[in-house]
KEPAVEX-22748 format. One line per field, with one value per atom (N, C-alpha, C, O): x, y, z; residue in three letters; atom name; residue number from 1. Coordinates in steps of 0.05 Angstrom, whole numbers, plus 5000, padded with zeros to 4 digits. Example, Ala and Ser with C-alpha at 12.3 -4.5 7.8 and 13.67 -1.06 7.14 Angstrom:
<mises>
c1 <- [5264:5246:5264:5285:5257:5273:5258:5268]
c2 <- [4886:4910:4934:4934:4955:4979:5001:5023]
c3 <- [5156:5156:5156:5169:5142:5143:5157:5161]
code <- [ALA:ALA:ALA:ALA:SER:SER:SER:SER]
site <- [N:CA:C:O:N:CA:C:O]
pos <- [1:1:1:1:2:2:2:2]
</mises>
This chain:
<mises>
c1 <- [5013:4999:5020:5038:5010:5036:5024:5002:5028:5020:5040:5063:5014:5030:5041:5039:5052:5082:5066:5077:5042:5019:5014:5034:4992:4989:5016:5015:5037:5055:5074:5094:5071:5071:5067:5082:5043:5030:5020:5011:5025:5021:5047:5045:5080:5109:5105:5117:5086:5074:5066:5086:5039:5023:5045:5035:5059:5077:5092:5072:5110:5121:5111:5120:5081:5067:5068:5078:5051:5047:5085:5097:5087:5112:5124:5133:5128:5125:5116:5128:5087:5070:5071:5062:5088:5087:5112:5108:5135:5155:5139:5133:5136:5122:5109:5116:5093:5074:5088:5090:5107:5125:5145:5147:5156:5172:5153:5159:5130:5106:5101:5099:5098:5103:5125:5121:5152:5173:5180:5192:5167:5168:5149:5151:5136:5095:5109:5102:5131:5145:5163:5165:5178:5204:5186:5186:5174:5160:5149:5152:5130:5121:5141:5133:5171:5197:5202:5198:5212:5222:5197:5205:5169:5159:5155:5147:5161:5162:5183:5182:5218:5240:5240:5253:5231:5226:5213:5221:5187:5168:5183:5187:5196:5210:5236:5246:5255:5262:5254:5268:5224:5225:5206:5205:5190:5194:5223:5220:5250:5259:5269:5275:5274:5273:5256:5258:5238:5206:5216:5210:5231:5235:5269:5281:5271:5308:5303:5311:5290:5270:5252:5248:5248:5229:5256:5240:5273:5301:5312:5324:5317:5327:5306:5313:5285:5272:5258:5233:5269:5249:5266:5257:5285:5291:5285:5290:5270:5271:5247:5229:5239:5213:5210:5227:5169:5153:5131:5107:5155:5145:5160:5184:5144:5161:5137:5119:5134:5114:5101:5082:5090:5072:5044:5021:5067:5054:5054:5047:5065:5076:5055:5044:5046:5026:5025:5046:4997:5005:5001:5012:4981:4969:4980:4970:5022:5042:5064:5081:5054:5063:5058:5072:5035:5017:5021:5007:5031:5021:5058:5066:5081:5114:5105:5115:5092:5112:5089:5093:5069:5062:5093:5107:5090:5118:5140:5143:5147:5170:5166:5180:5148:5138:5135:5140:5126:5120:5143:5144:5162:5202:5214:5223:5213:5219:5204:5217:5185:5173:5186:5196:5181:5207:5222:5219:5252:5265:5273:5297:5261:5250:5259:5279:5233:5220:5243:5249:5264:5273:5299:5312:5311:5330:5349:5372:5335:5340:5364:5379:5373:5400:5414:5434:5395:5406:5400:5402:5390:5382:5351:5344:5339:5319:5338:5343:5349:5368:5384:5386:5392:5412:5392:5396:5367:5330:5329:5335:5318:5302:5328:5321:5358:5379:5377:5371:5384:5371:5342:5344:5314:5300:5305:5297:5315:5319:5323:5309:5358:5375:5350:5344:5336:5309:5302:5307:5284:5269:5280:5268:5302:5318:5331:5338:5329:5341:5321:5322:5295:5266:5266:5261:5270:5257:5271:5267:5293:5325:5313:5313:5305:5305:5276:5276:5247:5220:5226:5239:5219:5215:5194:5196]
c2 <- [4988:4993:5029:5038:5033:5066:5084:5085:5112:5133:5152:5150:5182:5211:5215:5202:5234:5236:5259:5267:5269:5285:5258:5250:5243:5214:5202:5203:5193:5186:5201:5190:5226:5243:5245:5247:5243:5237:5220:5226:5192:5172:5162:5149:5178:5190:5200:5192:5221:5254:5222:5208:5207:5204:5174:5156:5172:5135:5160:5172:5183:5198:5202:5196:5218:5222:5204:5207:5173:5150:5144:5132:5154:5145:5157:5143:5183:5206:5196:5187:5201:5202:5174:5175:5139:5127:5136:5136:5143:5155:5164:5150:5190:5203:5188:5186:5181:5146:5137:5127:5131:5106:5129:5124:5148:5171:5179:5178:5186:5189:5166:5169:5141:5120:5115:5108:5120:5125:5142:5140:5162:5184:5171:5172:5162:5157:5135:5138:5112:5091:5104:5098:5122:5135:5151:5151:5163:5175:5168:5182:5137:5128:5104:5088:5112:5096:5118:5114:5145:5161:5170:5178:5166:5165:5146:5148:5120:5099:5096:5087:5108:5115:5137:5139:5153:5173:5164:5160:5161:5147:5138:5149:5101:5084:5103:5089:5133:5140:5162:5170:5175:5178:5160:5171:5131:5119:5109:5104:5105:5107:5129:5121:5156:5176:5181:5187:5174:5181:5157:5163:5130:5118:5118:5110:5129:5146:5165:5161:5183:5209:5182:5190:5171:5165:5139:5122:5131:5138:5143:5133:5172:5194:5203:5206:5208:5229:5198:5196:5183:5157:5167:5153:5183:5192:5206:5206:5225:5251:5251:5237:5263:5277:5285:5299:5288:5306:5323:5328:5327:5348:5370:5374:5378:5410:5431:5416:5455:5478:5469:5485:5446:5436:5413:5406:5412:5389:5347:5329:5351:5320:5298:5301:5281:5264:5247:5240:5242:5210:5232:5232:5247:5272:5286:5302:5288:5296:5284:5291:5260:5228:5224:5215:5230:5219:5250:5248:5271:5296:5292:5303:5275:5278:5264:5272:5249:5218:5232:5220:5252:5262:5271:5263:5299:5316:5292:5287:5286:5269:5262:5268:5250:5235:5252:5247:5276:5304:5310:5306:5317:5324:5311:5325:5279:5255:5274:5287:5270:5274:5283:5276:5310:5349:5331:5317:5325:5323:5306:5306:5273:5264:5266:5259:5283:5311:5319:5312:5342:5358:5349:5363:5328:5318:5294:5285:5290:5269:5266:5286:5239:5231:5211:5197:5217:5191:5174:5173:5153:5129:5131:5110:5151:5155:5147:5124:5167:5170:5136:5127:5126:5103:5080:5059:5087:5062:5063:5043:5097:5096:5088:5076:5101:5089:5046:5038:5026:5006:4994:4977:5002:4998:5008:4991:5031:5034:5010:4994:5009:4973:4956:4953:4944:4926:4924:4909:4952:4950:4950:4943:4957:4961:4928:4918:4920:4875:4884:4898:4879:4865:4876:4859:4896:4900:4895:4897:4886:4870:4831:4820:4819:4808:4793:4769:4808:4803:4809:4830:4796:4794:4800:4796]
c3 <- [5007:4996:5004:5018:4991:4981:4988:4976:5012:5009:4999:4990:5007:4985:5014:5035:5010:5034:5054:5074:5048:5068:5083:5096:5084:5088:5110:5135:5098:5113:5126:5136:5127:5155:5177:5197:5174:5182:5204:5226:5189:5203:5227:5248:5212:5229:5253:5273:5252:5275:5279:5280:5283:5302:5312:5326:5307:5320:5327:5317:5335:5356:5371:5393:5367:5386:5404:5426:5392:5412:5430:5447:5420:5436:5452:5471:5452:5471:5493:5513:5486:5503:5523:5546:5509:5520:5541:5565:5531:5543:5577:5596:5573:5589:5618:5642:5605:5633:5635:5658:5617:5636:5663:5687:5652:5673:5699:5722:5686:5711:5726:5750:5717:5734:5754:5777:5743:5758:5778:5799:5763:5791:5823:5848:5808:5822:5847:5870:5838:5852:5866:5890:5858:5879:5898:5922:5883:5909:5939:5960:5935:5942:5962:5979:5950:5962:5989:6013:5973:5983:6012:6034:6005:6038:6050:6073:6038:6065:6079:6102:6059:6086:6096:6116:6090:6116:6140:6163:6124:6148:6171:6193:6154:6177:6188:6205:6186:6199:6220:6239:6212:6227:6249:6271:6248:6275:6290:6314:6279:6289:6304:6326:6300:6312:6342:6366:6320:6347:6368:6391:6368:6384:6401:6421:6385:6388:6421:6444:6409:6435:6458:6482:6455:6474:6484:6491:6487:6506:6514:6533:6496:6517:6531:6555:6526:6556:6569:6570:6574:6585:6610:6629:6620:6644:6660:6684:6644:6651:6668:6658:6695:6703:6694:6682:6685:6680:6706:6708:6724:6746:6734:6731:6730:6713:6697:6689:6692:6691:6686:6692:6675:6654:6689:6691:6706:6723:6725:6740:6706:6691:6691:6669:6703:6709:6679:6668:6667:6651:6617:6595:6630:6605:6597:6582:6607:6603:6586:6570:6600:6578:6557:6539:6556:6533:6515:6495:6516:6500:6492:6471:6511:6506:6485:6464:6482:6467:6440:6419:6439:6416:6397:6378:6424:6416:6392:6368:6413:6397:6369:6349:6370:6338:6324:6300:6330:6322:6317:6293:6323:6329:6302:6283:6303:6290:6256:6240:6256:6232:6209:6188:6233:6220:6216:6197:6240:6221:6212:6215:6190:6175:6151:6139:6146:6133:6120:6097:6141:6126:6131:6146:6122:6108:6133:6128:6156:6184:6187:6192:6185:6202:6183:6184:6164:6141:6129:6105:6143:6150:6129:6118:6125:6095:6077:6069:6072:6035:6028:6005:6048:6048:6046:6033:6062:6055:6029:6016:6011:6000:5965:5945:5971:5955:5945:5922:5973:5968:5955:5937:5964:5960:5916:5899:5908:5887:5878:5867:5888:5878:5868:5844:5893:5894:5866:5847:5874:5840:5816:5796:5817:5788:5777:5755:5808:5799:5791:5771:5803:5796:5774:5757:5766:5729:5707:5683:5723:5705:5699:5677:5723:5726:5720:5716:5719:5707:5677:5673:5656:5632:5616:5592]
code <- [MET:MET:MET:MET:ALA:ALA:ALA:ALA:PHE:PHE:PHE:PHE:ASP:ASP:ASP:ASP:ASN:ASN:ASN:ASN:LEU:LEU:LEU:LEU:THR:THR:THR:THR:SER:SER:SER:SER:SER:SER:SER:SER:ALA:ALA:ALA:ALA:LEU:LEU:LEU:LEU:PHE:PHE:PHE:PHE:ASP:ASP:ASP:ASP:LEU:LEU:LEU:LEU:ALA:ALA:ALA:ALA:GLN:GLN:GLN:GLN:SER:SER:SER:SER:LYS:LYS:LYS:LYS:SER:SER:SER:SER:GLN:GLN:GLN:GLN:SER:SER:SER:SER:ALA:ALA:ALA:ALA:GLN:GLN:GLN:GLN:ILE:ILE:ILE:ILE:LYS:LYS:LYS:LYS:ALA:ALA:ALA:ALA:LYS:LYS:LYS:LYS:THR:THR:THR:THR:GLU:GLU:GLU:GLU:ALA:ALA:ALA:ALA:VAL:VAL:VAL:VAL:ASN:ASN:ASN:ASN:LYS:LYS:LYS:LYS:ASN:ASN:ASN:ASN:THR:THR:THR:THR:ALA:ALA:ALA:ALA:ALA:ALA:ALA:ALA:ARG:ARG:ARG:ARG:ASP:ASP:ASP:ASP:ALA:ALA:ALA:ALA:ALA:ALA:ALA:ALA:GLU:GLU:GLU:GLU:GLU:GLU:GLU:GLU:PHE:PHE:PHE:PHE:GLU:GLU:GLU:GLU:ALA:ALA:ALA:ALA:ILE:ILE:ILE:ILE:PHE:PHE:PHE:PHE:LEU:LEU:LEU:LEU:ALA:ALA:ALA:ALA:THR:THR:THR:THR:MET:MET:MET:MET:PHE:PHE:PHE:PHE:GLU:GLU:GLU:GLU:SER:SER:SER:SER:MET:MET:MET:MET:PHE:PHE:PHE:PHE:ALA:ALA:ALA:ALA:GLY:GLY:GLY:GLY:ILE:ILE:ILE:ILE:LYS:LYS:LYS:LYS:THR:THR:THR:THR:ASP:ASP:ASP:ASP:GLY:GLY:GLY:GLY:PRO:PRO:PRO:PRO:PHE:PHE:PHE:PHE:GLY:GLY:GLY:GLY:GLY:GLY:GLY:GLY:GLY:GLY:GLY:GLY:HIS:HIS:HIS:HIS:GLY:GLY:GLY:GLY:GLU:GLU:GLU:GLU:GLN:GLN:GLN:GLN:VAL:VAL:VAL:VAL:TYR:TYR:TYR:TYR:ARG:ARG:ARG:ARG:SER:SER:SER:SER:MET:MET:MET:MET:LEU:LEU:LEU:LEU:HIS:HIS:HIS:HIS:GLN:GLN:GLN:GLN:GLU:GLU:GLU:GLU:TYR:TYR:TYR:TYR:ALA:ALA:ALA:ALA:LYS:LYS:LYS:LYS:SER:SER:SER:SER:ILE:ILE:ILE:ILE:ALA:ALA:ALA:ALA:LYS:LYS:LYS:LYS:ASN:ASN:ASN:ASN:GLY:GLY:GLY:GLY:GLY:GLY:GLY:GLY:VAL:VAL:VAL:VAL:GLY:GLY:GLY:GLY:ILE:ILE:ILE:ILE:ALA:ALA:ALA:ALA:ASP:ASP:ASP:ASP:ASN:ASN:ASN:ASN:LEU:LEU:LEU:LEU:PHE:PHE:PHE:PHE:ASN:ASN:ASN:ASN:GLU:GLU:GLU:GLU:MET:MET:MET:MET:ILE:ILE:ILE:ILE:LYS:LYS:LYS:LYS:VAL:VAL:VAL:VAL:GLN:GLN:GLN:GLN:GLU:GLU:GLU:GLU:GLN:GLN:GLN:GLN:LEU:LEU:LEU:LEU:GLN:GLN:GLN:GLN:LYS:LYS:LYS:LYS:GLU:GLU:GLU:GLU:THR:THR:THR:THR:PRO:PRO:PRO:PRO]
site <- [N:CA:C:O:N:CA:C:O:N:CA:C:O:N:CA:C:O:N:CA:C:O:N:CA:C:O:N:CA:C:O:N:CA:C:O:N:CA:C:O:N:CA:C:O:N:CA:C:O:N:CA:C:O:N:CA:C:O:N:CA:C:O:N:CA:C:O:N:CA:C:O:N:CA:C:O:N:CA:C:O:N:CA:C:O:N:CA:C:O:N:CA:C:O:N:CA:C:O:N:CA:C:O:N:CA:C:O:N:CA:C:O:N:CA:C:O:N:CA:C:O:N:CA:C:O:N:CA:C:O:N:CA:C:O:N:CA:C:O:N:CA:C:O:N:CA:C:O:N:CA:C:O:N:CA:C:O:N:CA:C:O:N:CA:C:O:N:CA:C:O:N:CA:C:O:N:CA:C:O:N:CA:C:O:N:CA:C:O:N:CA:C:O:N:CA:C:O:N:CA:C:O:N:CA:C:O:N:CA:C:O:N:CA:C:O:N:CA:C:O:N:CA:C:O:N:CA:C:O:N:CA:C:O:N:CA:C:O:N:CA:C:O:N:CA:C:O:N:CA:C:O:N:CA:C:O:N:CA:C:O:N:CA:C:O:N:CA:C:O:N:CA:C:O:N:CA:C:O:N:CA:C:O:N:CA:C:O:N:CA:C:O:N:CA:C:O:N:CA:C:O:N:CA:C:O:N:CA:C:O:N:CA:C:O:N:CA:C:O:N:CA:C:O:N:CA:C:O:N:CA:C:O:N:CA:C:O:N:CA:C:O:N:CA:C:O:N:CA:C:O:N:CA:C:O:N:CA:C:O:N:CA:C:O:N:CA:C:O:N:CA:C:O:N:CA:C:O:N:CA:C:O:N:CA:C:O:N:CA:C:O:N:CA:C:O:N:CA:C:O:N:CA:C:O:N:CA:C:O:N:CA:C:O:N:CA:C:O:N:CA:C:O:N:CA:C:O:N:CA:C:O:N:CA:C:O:N:CA:C:O:N:CA:C:O:N:CA:C:O:N:CA:C:O:N:CA:C:O:N:CA:C:O:N:CA:C:O:N:CA:C:O:N:CA:C:O:N:CA:C:O:N:CA:C:O:N:CA:C:O:N:CA:C:O:N:CA:C:O:N:CA:C:O:N:CA:C:O:N:CA:C:O:N:CA:C:O]
pos <- [1:1:1:1:2:2:2:2:3:3:3:3:4:4:4:4:5:5:5:5:6:6:6:6:7:7:7:7:8:8:8:8:9:9:9:9:10:10:10:10:11:11:11:11:12:12:12:12:13:13:13:13:14:14:14:14:15:15:15:15:16:16:16:16:17:17:17:17:18:18:18:18:19:19:19:19:20:20:20:20:21:21:21:21:22:22:22:22:23:23:23:23:24:24:24:24:25:25:25:25:26:26:26:26:27:27:27:27:28:28:28:28:29:29:29:29:30:30:30:30:31:31:31:31:32:32:32:32:33:33:33:33:34:34:34:34:35:35:35:35:36:36:36:36:37:37:37:37:38:38:38:38:39:39:39:39:40:40:40:40:41:41:41:41:42:42:42:42:43:43:43:43:44:44:44:44:45:45:45:45:46:46:46:46:47:47:47:47:48:48:48:48:49:49:49:49:50:50:50:50:51:51:51:51:52:52:52:52:53:53:53:53:54:54:54:54:55:55:55:55:56:56:56:56:57:57:57:57:58:58:58:58:59:59:59:59:60:60:60:60:61:61:61:61:62:62:62:62:63:63:63:63:64:64:64:64:65:65:65:65:66:66:66:66:67:67:67:67:68:68:68:68:69:69:69:69:70:70:70:70:71:71:71:71:72:72:72:72:73:73:73:73:74:74:74:74:75:75:75:75:76:76:76:76:77:77:77:77:78:78:78:78:79:79:79:79:80:80:80:80:81:81:81:81:82:82:82:82:83:83:83:83:84:84:84:84:85:85:85:85:86:86:86:86:87:87:87:87:88:88:88:88:89:89:89:89:90:90:90:90:91:91:91:91:92:92:92:92:93:93:93:93:94:94:94:94:95:95:95:95:96:96:96:96:97:97:97:97:98:98:98:98:99:99:99:99:100:100:100:100:101:101:101:101:102:102:102:102:103:103:103:103:104:104:104:104:105:105:105:105:106:106:106:106:107:107:107:107:108:108:108:108:109:109:109:109:110:110:110:110:111:111:111:111:112:112:112:112:113:113:113:113:114:114:114:114:115:115:115:115]
</mises>
């Protein structure tokens, strides 16, 4: 089947558009996977830091200006969690970065193994 120049040019442009669309879709999916992996790594670091803060402040009395007691213990725990989330979100101590890099390596290895 023979096409004139205009038709063949239009078909070529259509094929290029579909190819570019597929590439954009693949990149978007990769970014979404990376974002989810980064969020999971930061969440893990935040949990680790919160646990570390709990241990650090375990021996400190709560009989301070707020009166101590069970309520202060509950809110202190929440404060430690928020500190940990904030630290992890703003760069952390490096756990999230290392964990994220390892997660990406595992994903790349799985993609190579999957036909």
